[in-house]
N, C-alpha and C positions, 0 to 999 in steps of 0.2 A: 431527251436530246438525242439526235441521230448520231450514230457512230460514223467516223470517217477514217479512211486509211492514211497512215503516214502524215498525220497532222504535224506541221513543223513548229509545234509548241511543246516545251518551252524553246524560245529562240536561241538560248545558249546551250551548246552541247554539254552534257554532264553525265559522268558515269553513273550517278545516282538515279538518273531517269531511265537508264537502260534496264532491260528485263533479264539480264544475264548475258554472258558471252555467247554470241551466235554460234561460235565454234565448239561449244561445250557438248560432249556426247550425252546421250540419253542415260548412260550409266553413272553419270556424275552425280554427287550428292545434291539434293534439292537446295536451292538458295534460301537464305534467310530473308524474311519479309522486311523490306526497308521501312514500310509504314509502321510495322510493329516496333522496329528499332527506335523510331522517332516518337512512339507513344500514341499513335492515332490510327491504327488499323481498324476499320469497321466492316471488313468483308466477312460474310458468314455464308459458306465457309471460306477460309483463306487458302489459296493454293500453295502458299509458301510456309516455311517453318516459323513458328513463334518461339524460337529458342536457338541458342548457339552452344551446343554441347561441347564443342571444342574449346571455346574460351568465352564463357558468359561474361566475364569481367571486362573483356576487350570491346564490348559493344559500345559504340559511341553514337550520339544523336546527331542528326543532320544539322549543319550550321544554318541557323535561322536568319543570318544577316543577308539582306538583299543587296546585291552588288550588280549593277548593270554591266553585263559583259558583251552586249550585242548592239548597243546603240550609243551615240555620242553624248553621254551625260557628263557634264562638266566636272572636272576635278579641281581642287583648290589651286593647283598650278600645273603646268605642263609636265613637270618631272615626277608628279605624284599620282599619275593616272591609275597605276596598278597597285597602289598602296593597299595594304591589308586593312580591313575594317573590323573592329572588335564585335563579338557576338552580342546580340540583343535578344531578350526573351521574346517569344512569339506574341502576337497581339492577342489581348483578351479584353472582354467587355469590362471587367473590373478595373483594369488599368486605365481604360479610356475615360471612364467616369471619374476616377480618382484624380485625373489631371485637370478637371475643369476649373479648379481654383488657382492653378498655377499661372504665373505671368508668362505670356507667350512672346518669344522673340521673332521678328520677321525674317524673311529669306534674303539670300545674297543677291547682289546685282552683277549682272554681266554687262558691262558696257562702258559708259563714260567714266572718266576718272576726275570728274569735277570736284573741286574742293568741298569738303564736308562743312556743313553749316549746322549750328546748334539750335537755332530758333525755328519754330514751326513756320511762321510766315515767309521766311527767306528761302525755304525749299530744302532744308537739310534734314537733320535727325528729328528731334522733337518727338511728340506723342504719337505720330503716325507710324513709327517703326519702333517696336519694343521687343526685347528678348535677348537672352545671352547669346553672344556669337554673331549677332546681326546688327547692322548699323545703317541708318538712313544717310544718303549722300546728297541727293538733289531732287528737286521737283521742277520739271520742264513744262512750261505753259506756252501755248501758241496755236494749237489746233482748235477749231471751232466745233468739231463733232468727235464722236467716239474714235478711239485709237484701234486700228485693226492689225497692227504689227510693229514690232520694235526689234532692231537687230544691229549688230556691229560686225561689218565684214572682216575677214581675216586680214591682219596686218594693217588695219585702218585705225585712225584716231578719231573717227567720226561715227556717231550714232545716227541711224536712219529710223524715221517713224512714218507710218502711213495712217490715213484717217478717212472716215466717211465724208469728210469735208472736201475730198477730191484732191488732196495735196500730199506730197512727200516732203518731209522736212529733214534737213541735215543739221546735227548739233555737234559742236566742238566738244570732245570728251575732256579736254583740259579746263575749259572755262564754263561749260554748260550752256553756252550761247548758241542760238540758232544762226547758222551761217548761210543757209540757202533754203529756198522754198520752191519746189517744182510742182506745177499743176499736172494732174493726170487727166488728160483731155477726154478720156473715156468716161469720166464721172467718178463715182466712188472707188476708193482703193479697197478691194475686197480682202486682201491679205498681203503681208510683206514679211519676207524672211531674208536671211543671208545664206549663201552657199560658197564657202571659201571667200574669194575676193569679190564675188558677185552679189549684188542686191537684186532680189526678184520681187516684182510687184504684180499681184493678180488683179486685173481689172476686167470689165465686161468685154468678152470676146478675145482676150489675149493675156499672156504673161509677159511683162516687160522685164528685160534683164540689162543691168548696167555693171560693167567690169570697172571696179573702183580704182584699179591701177592703170590700165591702158585707156580707160574712157570709152571702150567699145560698147555700143548699145544694140540690143537685139529685141525683136518682137516675135514671141512664139504664138502663132495663130491658133485660135480655137473656133469651133462653130459659131456662127454669128449670133450674138446676143447672149451667149453663155456666160454666167457670172461665176467667178472663182470664189469658193467658200473656205477652202483650206489649202495650204501648201506644206510640203515636207521635202527636206533634202538632208536626210539623216547620215548618209555615208559619203556625201560630197561627190557622188558619182552619178546618182539618178535623182531626177526631180519628179515629184508626184504632185499633181494638182487635182483636188476634188472640186466638183462643180455642183451647182444647185439642181442640175438635171439628173443627178445620181451617177454620173460618169466619173471615172478617174483617168486622167491623162498622164502619160509617162514619157519623159525625155531622158536621154543619156548625154552627159557632158563630155565633149571632145576638147580636152584641155589644150592640145597642141594647136588646134585651129580656132580655139575660143568660140565654140558654137555648141548648140544643143540639138542633138539628133532625135527626131520623133521615133518612139519605140512602139507604143500601143495605146489604145483607149479601152478601158475596162468598163463593162456595163453589168449591173446586177442588183442595184438598189431600188429598182422598180420605180424610178422617178422621184424617190425621196432624196433630198439634198445630202451630199456627203459632208458630215460635220466635223470629222476628225480622222487622222491617219497616224499610223505608227509602223515602223519597220523593224522586223526581227530578223533572225538568221535565215535567209532564204524565203522569207514570207513578208507580205504586206497585210496589215490589219486596217480595216476601214469601219467607221461607225457612222450611222446615218441618223436622220432626223426622226425616224420612227422607232429608235431604240435598238435596231438590229446591228449585229457585228458580223463582218465577213472576213475570212482568211483567204488570201490569194497566194498561190505559188508563183514566185517571181521568175522561175525558169520557164514554166509552161504558160504563165499568165492566165491561169484558170482559177476560179473560186473553188476551193476544196473543202470549205467548211462554213456554215452559216448558222447563227443562233440568235435568239432574242436575249440581249444582254441586260436591257433596262426597259422600263415602261415609258420612258421619255427620251428625248434627244441625247445622243452620246456626245458629251462636250469635250472629251479628251481620251486618248488611249496612250499607254506607255508600256514598253517592253522592259522588264526589270528582272534580270537574271532568268530564273525558270518561270517567272510569273508574267501574266498580262494584267495590267491595271486598267480599269475603265471608270470614268466619272460621267455623271448624268445630271440633267435638269431635275431628276427626281429626288435629288438631295443625297445621293449615295456615291461612294467609291467602292468598287468591287475588285477583289483580287482573285484572279482565275488561275487554276493550275490543271495539269493533266490528271485525269482520273486513272485508276488502275485499269489495265487493259482487260478486255473481254475475250481476246484471242491473241494471235501472234502479232497482228499489225494494227488492230483497231484501237483508237484512242478517243476519249471524250474530254470535255472541259467541265470542271465543276467550280463552284464558288468556294474559295478557301477562306475568305474573310470578307465581311461587309462593314464598311465604316459609314456612319450616318452623320451628316451635319444637320442636327435637329432644327426643323423649322426654316431651313434655308436651302436654296437651290445651289448646286455645284456647277459653276459656269466655266471652270477651267482647272487644269491640274498639270503638274510637271515635277520632275525629280532632278536632284543634283547631289553634290557632296559639299559639306561645309568646310571651314578652314581647318578643322581637325580631322578631315577625311571621313567623316561619318555620313552615311546616306540619309537624306531628308526628302520629304515630299511636301510640295506646296499646293494647297487646295484653295482656290478662289471661290468665294461664296457670293450669292446674289446681293448681299448687303454691303458689298464693297470691301470686305475684309479678306485678306489672304492669310490663311493659317499655315503655320509651319509645323510639321510633325516629324519625329524620328521614325525611321524604318528599321525593323518591321513592327515595332511596338505600337505605332501610332500615338506615341506620347507627345502631347502638345508642348511646343517649346517656344513659340513666338508668333508674331503676326505683323502684317503691314496693312494699314488702313488707307484706302483710296477714296477719292472724291466721286463716289458712284460705282456702279458695277464694273468689275474688271472685264475688259473686252480683248485684251492681249497680254501675254506674259512670255518673257524670253529668259532662258537660263543657259544659253549656249556659250556665253563668254565666261570663262572660268572665274569663280569667285564673286560673280555679280548677279544681280536680279533686276530685271526691268519689268515694270507693269505699266499698262496703259488702260485708262478707264473711259467710261461713257461721256465724261465731261470734256475729254480731249487732253487731259494731263498725263504726262509720263513721270513715273517715280522711279528713282534709282536707289538701290541699297546694295550693301556688300557684306560678305562674311568676314568676320575677324576671329582670331583664336579665342577660345573660351577663357575668360578671365583676363584677356589681354586687351590692348587698345590698338586701334587701326593706325596705320602709318600713312 
């Protein structure tokens, strides 16, 4: 893997990632190897000390809990965003296999607050959502084809869903009933997300924007015939749209005038469709249909790093604390971290851990916090099952069963999980405190 200068990974600034104080003089004592401290230094030879003669007992291992500090991962409630998370042992192969026989609970739901139902046919809990700390809430039926996006705009009591059937549906979050159906005249809805009070719909040749408070509608033009394949609005300031032609289009939101200003169009995936996007601190990560991952500097808007992440399409990317997570159609979730430097500025990425969904494709992935403020990862498989894992141990703790392959998943509404599948059904679940009951 080629070296690159000043790679902005990990996205979250951390003293542990620095290589010492830049202002330290050459006569200062050599620093202690932080990888040796955490028990996994493999450099031969290592440039730093493998010992702490001043206070050997004071050495402490790096906190292995993954907490997303650079992107908007939902917390159980607005007041607990920065709550501390207890440490969890690092992932091991032994732990992963030992958990296969445990019952798995499904993920949270961010969205509608429809009344919970106990029976499977009615659309509530039942067998489709199982596991401690997770509960099924509703099943919303109405779309005729696969769901391509589910979102609840900020301050809204309405859930919006887009589909390949060419419609956008609005659902009342209190009753779970569909209150409006709007056709997308350009054909299929490629993707749908929320950005603050805006609902953004990617269609062929444009991104449509609706302000759910003022009712203002905009149309962000794209080159003729270009189909949107993925949308990202992580910081509620910039909108990114990946397209089937391999380009990434960027707009900046002007809140005062309720408009989106064009910023740039990035090209570099050599005609391969952009399948996934993630935003870190100062960087944009893009995954393509050929399994490649690119890192873009958001200030210069240039590609500063590129590597082969998987052997098949990158289905999701996630920035989580000092790590970059990627999932793929090849059935794996990889955790990437910065390699020890080979010079003063050069950095590389290496695979820190690989999780495999044996015999299944991984079609989507996302992260959040449960009701007890613990970080969890949701992994959607090709068989229609969304598995829930603790982080960073990858201990299996629950699952949501859908009616076919999951084609959309949203975790941006705190405490909630929305999934949409190829049958056109939307399922809603929510986190509840462990050992407690939902209100």
